[in-house]
KEMARKE-457665 format. One record per residue (C-alpha): residue number from 1; x, y, z. Coordinates in steps of 0.5 Angstrom, whole numbers. Example, Ala and Ser with C-alpha at 12.3 -4.5 7.8 and 13.67 -1.06 7.14 Angstrom:
% KEMARKE-457665
- 1 | 25 | -9 | 16
- 2 | 27 | -2 | 14
END
This chain:
% KEMARKE-457665
- 1 | 0 | 0 | 0
- 2 | 3 | 7 | -2
- 3 | 4 | 12 | 3
- 4 | -1 | 18 | 2
- 5 | 4 | 23 | 4
- 6 | 7 | 21 | -3
- 7 | 1 | 22 | -7
- 8 | -2 | 28 | -3
- 9 | 3 | 31 | 1
- 10 | -1 | 38 | 1
- 11 | -6 | 34 | 5
- 12 | -1 | 33 | 11
- 13 | 4 | 38 | 10
- 14 | 0 | 45 | 10
- 15 | -1 | 51 | 15
- 16 | 3 | 52 | 21
- 17 | 8 | 47 | 23
- 18 | 12 | 50 | 28
- 19 | 19 | 47 | 30
- 20 | 19 | 45 | 37
- 21 | 24 | 48 | 42
- 22 | 28 | 43 | 47
- 23 | 28 | 44 | 54
- 24 | 35 | 44 | 57
- 25 | 37 | 45 | 64
- 26 | 43 | 49 | 67
- 27 | 47 | 43 | 66
- 28 | 45 | 42 | 59
- 29 | 41 | 36 | 60
- 30 | 34 | 35 | 56
- 31 | 28 | 36 | 61
- 32 | 24 | 30 | 58
- 33 | 18 | 31 | 62
- 34 | 17 | 38 | 60
- 35 | 17 | 36 | 52
- 36 | 9 | 35 | 53
- 37 | 8 | 42 | 55
- 38 | 11 | 45 | 49
- 39 | 8 | 40 | 44
- 40 | 1 | 42 | 48
- 41 | 2 | 49 | 47
- 42 | 3 | 48 | 40
- 43 | -3 | 44 | 38
- 44 | -8 | 48 | 43
- 45 | -6 | 54 | 39
- 46 | -9 | 51 | 32
- 47 | -2 | 48 | 29
- 48 | -3 | 43 | 24
- 49 | 3 | 39 | 26
- 50 | 10 | 40 | 29
- 51 | 18 | 39 | 27
- 52 | 22 | 36 | 32
- 53 | 30 | 37 | 32
- 54 | 30 | 43 | 27
- 55 | 34 | 49 | 28
- 56 | 30 | 52 | 33
- 57 | 30 | 46 | 37
- 58 | 38 | 46 | 37
- 59 | 37 | 39 | 33
- 60 | 45 | 40 | 31
- 61 | 47 | 39 | 39
- 62 | 43 | 33 | 40
- 63 | 47 | 26 | 40
- 64 | 44 | 20 | 38
- 65 | 41 | 17 | 44
- 66 | 38 | 24 | 46
- 67 | 35 | 25 | 39
- 68 | 32 | 18 | 39
- 69 | 29 | 20 | 46
- 70 | 26 | 27 | 44
- 71 | 23 | 24 | 38
- 72 | 20 | 18 | 42
- 73 | 17 | 23 | 48
- 74 | 15 | 28 | 43
- 75 | 11 | 23 | 38
- 76 | 8 | 20 | 45
- 77 | 6 | 27 | 47
- 78 | 3 | 29 | 40
- 79 | -1 | 23 | 40
- 80 | -4 | 23 | 33
- 81 | -6 | 30 | 33
- 82 | -2 | 33 | 27
- 83 | 3 | 32 | 23
- 84 | 10 | 29 | 26
- 85 | 16 | 31 | 22
- 86 | 23 | 29 | 25
- 87 | 29 | 34 | 23
- 88 | 36 | 31 | 21
- 89 | 42 | 36 | 21
- 90 | 47 | 32 | 20
- 91 | 54 | 31 | 16
- 92 | 53 | 25 | 12
- 93 | 48 | 20 | 9
- 94 | 50 | 14 | 13
- 95 | 49 | 18 | 20
- 96 | 42 | 21 | 17
- 97 | 40 | 14 | 15
- 98 | 42 | 11 | 22
- 99 | 39 | 16 | 26
- 100 | 32 | 15 | 22
- 101 | 33 | 7 | 24
- 102 | 33 | 9 | 31
- 103 | 26 | 12 | 30
- 104 | 23 | 5 | 28
- 105 | 16 | 4 | 31
- 106 | 14 | 12 | 30
- 107 | 9 | 14 | 25
- 108 | 13 | 20 | 22
- 109 | 9 | 24 | 17
- 110 | 16 | 26 | 14
- 111 | 23 | 28 | 15
- 112 | 26 | 35 | 15
- 113 | 33 | 34 | 12
- 114 | 39 | 39 | 11
- 115 | 44 | 39 | 6
- 116 | 51 | 37 | 9
- 117 | 53 | 43 | 13
- 118 | 60 | 43 | 15
- 119 | 66 | 46 | 11
- 120 | 66 | 41 | 4
- 121 | 60 | 41 | -1
- 122 | 58 | 35 | -5
- 123 | 57 | 37 | -13
- 124 | 50 | 36 | -16
- 125 | 50 | 29 | -17
- 126 | 52 | 27 | -10
- 127 | 47 | 32 | -7
- 128 | 41 | 28 | -11
- 129 | 44 | 21 | -9
- 130 | 44 | 24 | -1
- 131 | 37 | 25 | -1
- 132 | 35 | 19 | -6
- 133 | 39 | 14 | -1
- 134 | 36 | 17 | 5
- 135 | 29 | 16 | 2
- 136 | 30 | 9 | -1
- 137 | 33 | 6 | 6
- 138 | 28 | 9 | 10
- 139 | 21 | 10 | 6
- 140 | 19 | 16 | 9
- 141 | 18 | 22 | 5
- 142 | 23 | 28 | 5
- 143 | 22 | 36 | 6
- 144 | 29 | 39 | 4
- 145 | 31 | 44 | 9
- 146 | 34 | 49 | 5
- 147 | 38 | 53 | 10
- 148 | 46 | 52 | 10
- 149 | 49 | 58 | 7
- 150 | 55 | 55 | 4
- 151 | 51 | 49 | 1
- 152 | 45 | 53 | -1
- 153 | 41 | 50 | -6
- 154 | 38 | 54 | -12
- 155 | 31 | 53 | -14
- 156 | 32 | 50 | -20
- 157 | 36 | 45 | -16
- 158 | 31 | 43 | -11
- 159 | 26 | 42 | -17
- 160 | 31 | 38 | -20
- 161 | 31 | 33 | -14
- 162 | 24 | 33 | -13
- 163 | 23 | 31 | -20
- 164 | 29 | 25 | -20
- 165 | 27 | 23 | -13
- 166 | 20 | 22 | -12
- 167 | 21 | 21 | -4
- 168 | 23 | 28 | -4
- 169 | 16 | 31 | -3
- 170 | 17 | 39 | -2
- 171 | 22 | 44 | 2
- 172 | 22 | 49 | 7
- 173 | 26 | 55 | 4
- 174 | 29 | 59 | 9
- 175 | 33 | 64 | 4
- 176 | 30 | 72 | 5
- 177 | 29 | 72 | -2
- 178 | 22 | 72 | -4
- 179 | 23 | 71 | -11
- 180 | 26 | 64 | -9
- 181 | 19 | 62 | -6
- 182 | 16 | 65 | -12
- 183 | 20 | 61 | -17
- 184 | 19 | 54 | -13
- 185 | 12 | 55 | -13
- 186 | 12 | 56 | -20
- 187 | 16 | 50 | -22
- 188 | 13 | 45 | -17
- 189 | 8 | 40 | -19
- 190 | 2 | 39 | -16
- 191 | 5 | 33 | -11
- 192 | 10 | 38 | -8
- 193 | 10 | 42 | -2
- 194 | 13 | 49 | -2
- 195 | 14 | 51 | 6
- 196 | 17 | 58 | 7
- 197 | 22 | 59 | 13
- 198 | 22 | 66 | 12
- 199 | 20 | 69 | 19
- 200 | 20 | 77 | 16
- 201 | 16 | 75 | 10
- 202 | 10 | 70 | 12
- 203 | 5 | 74 | 10
- 204 | 7 | 75 | 3
- 205 | 9 | 68 | 2
- 206 | 2 | 66 | 4
- 207 | -1 | 71 | -1
- 208 | 4 | 68 | -6
- 209 | 1 | 61 | -5
- 210 | 6 | 58 | 0
- 211 | 3 | 52 | 3
- 212 | 5 | 53 | 10
- 213 | 11 | 55 | 14
- 214 | 16 | 52 | 19
- 215 | 19 | 58 | 22
- 216 | 22 | 61 | 29
- 217 | 16 | 65 | 30
- 218 | 11 | 60 | 28
- 219 | 14 | 56 | 34
- 220 | 14 | 63 | 39
- 221 | 7 | 65 | 37
- 222 | 4 | 59 | 34
- 223 | -3 | 62 | 35
- 224 | -2 | 69 | 32
- 225 | 1 | 65 | 26
- 226 | -5 | 61 | 25
- 227 | -9 | 67 | 25
- 228 | -5 | 70 | 20
- 229 | -5 | 64 | 16
- 230 | -13 | 64 | 16
- 231 | -13 | 71 | 14
- 232 | -10 | 70 | 8
- 233 | -14 | 63 | 6
- 234 | -20 | 67 | 8
- 235 | -18 | 73 | 3
- 236 | -18 | 78 | 9
- 237 | -11 | 82 | 7
- 238 | -12 | 88 | 11
- 239 | -12 | 84 | 17
- 240 | -7 | 79 | 15
- 241 | -2 | 86 | 13
- 242 | -4 | 89 | 20
- 243 | -2 | 82 | 24
- 244 | 4 | 81 | 19
- 245 | 7 | 88 | 21
- 246 | 6 | 87 | 28
- 247 | 9 | 80 | 28
- 248 | 15 | 83 | 24
- 249 | 16 | 88 | 30
- 250 | 17 | 82 | 34
- 251 | 22 | 79 | 29
- 252 | 26 | 85 | 29
- 253 | 26 | 84 | 37
- 254 | 30 | 78 | 37
- 255 | 37 | 76 | 36
- 256 | 39 | 71 | 31
- 257 | 45 | 69 | 35
- 258 | 41 | 66 | 41
- 259 | 34 | 65 | 37
- 260 | 32 | 59 | 41
- 261 | 33 | 62 | 47
- 262 | 29 | 68 | 45
- 263 | 23 | 63 | 43
- 264 | 24 | 60 | 50
- 265 | 23 | 66 | 53
- 266 | 17 | 68 | 49
- 267 | 14 | 61 | 51
- 268 | 15 | 63 | 58
- 269 | 11 | 69 | 58
- 270 | 5 | 65 | 55
- 271 | 6 | 60 | 61
- 272 | 11 | 55 | 60
- 273 | 17 | 54 | 64
- 274 | 23 | 58 | 63
- 275 | 28 | 53 | 60
- 276 | 35 | 54 | 57
- 277 | 39 | 53 | 51
- 278 | 45 | 49 | 51
- 279 | 52 | 51 | 52
- 280 | 55 | 55 | 49
- 281 | 49 | 59 | 46
- 282 | 48 | 65 | 51
- 283 | 41 | 65 | 55
- 284 | 37 | 71 | 54
- 285 | 39 | 77 | 57
- 286 | 35 | 82 | 61
- 287 | 36 | 87 | 56
- 288 | 33 | 82 | 51
- 289 | 27 | 81 | 55
- 290 | 26 | 88 | 55
- 291 | 26 | 89 | 48
- 292 | 22 | 83 | 47
- 293 | 17 | 85 | 52
- 294 | 15 | 91 | 48
- 295 | 14 | 87 | 42
- 296 | 10 | 82 | 45
- 297 | 5 | 87 | 48
- 298 | 3 | 89 | 41
- 299 | 0 | 82 | 39
- 300 | -6 | 79 | 41
- 301 | -3 | 74 | 46
- 302 | -5 | 72 | 54
- 303 | 2 | 74 | 57
- 304 | 4 | 72 | 64
- 305 | 7 | 79 | 68
- 306 | 14 | 80 | 66
- 307 | 20 | 80 | 71
- 308 | 20 | 88 | 70
- 309 | 13 | 89 | 71
- 310 | 13 | 85 | 78
- 311 | 19 | 88 | 80
- 312 | 16 | 95 | 79
- 313 | 9 | 93 | 82
- 314 | 13 | 91 | 88
- 315 | 17 | 97 | 88
- 316 | 11 | 101 | 88
- 317 | 8 | 97 | 94
- 318 | 14 | 98 | 98
- 319 | 14 | 106 | 97
END
C-alpha cells in the first residue's frame, strides 16, 4: 500500500507546522518531562503538525540517544493530533539513515533533511544521491530543509531533486529571497509542497501561495501565525497585513545569535516553564527580554506578567 503523503502531500503538510524548542536545564541536559507541554502549547493553538529536531529545536546539538528519546517523547505527546516531522541536521548520508533507524515504530509524516552543512560541499549528482539514498533506505517522505548558507540549493536544483527522487515531496525554503519562493511555487508539481521558512515574509509567502510555514515565529507564537494563515486563506488581506506588521516587529526584536533562547522566553511569557538553550548558546539576557516584551505587547496574546512588571509592582507596594 502506497504512502498517502507521497501522493497527496499537501493534505498532510500544510498550514502552520512549528519547529519545537527542546527544554534544557542548567547542565545542558534534556528535560524530557517538559516536552509534553511544548507539544500541547502548539497543538492547542491550532497548528497542523510539529517538527522535532530542527534548528529552533537545537537539533544540531543532539547525540543519537537524545535524538531518539526526544522523538519518542514528542511523538507520544502529539498522540496523532497532527503531522509529525523528524528533523535531520547531519553531515553524512549514513548518519541520516542510522538516525532514522532509531525511530522504528514511530508514525512519521516526513523527514526534514538539510544538505550537509560542514565545510565541504558535494556536487549536484552527489546531493541528489544523498536524498535518494535516505528515502530508499527509510521509505519516509522527505522535505528539503534549505538553510545551509555555504551549501544553499537553488530553486532549479530543488525542483530537479523532486523530479528525480519521488520520495522528496517538498521543501522548506529559508532564504530571505521571496523570488525563490515564487520560483519554487511556479515550478513545483501538484504533488509537491512549498513551505516558507522566512519569518519576515510570512504574509507575502502565503499570499503567493506557499502551502504553509515552518519558522521560529511559528514556534514562538503559533496561535498568532495560525490567525495570519487563516486571514490569507479567507482573503482578508487587510487583517493579514496588520498582523504581519506586528509579527515583523517581534521578529526584529529577536537576536538570531540565540534565537532558540528567545523563543523559549516567549513561551515562558505564554505560561510555559523558562527553559535554557544548550551551551555554548547564551541564555536570553534581561536587555533582550525588555525588547521582546515591548514587541509581544502588540500581539493578540495572553501573557503572564514579565519580570520587570512584577518588580515595578513590588517597588510601588514598598514605596
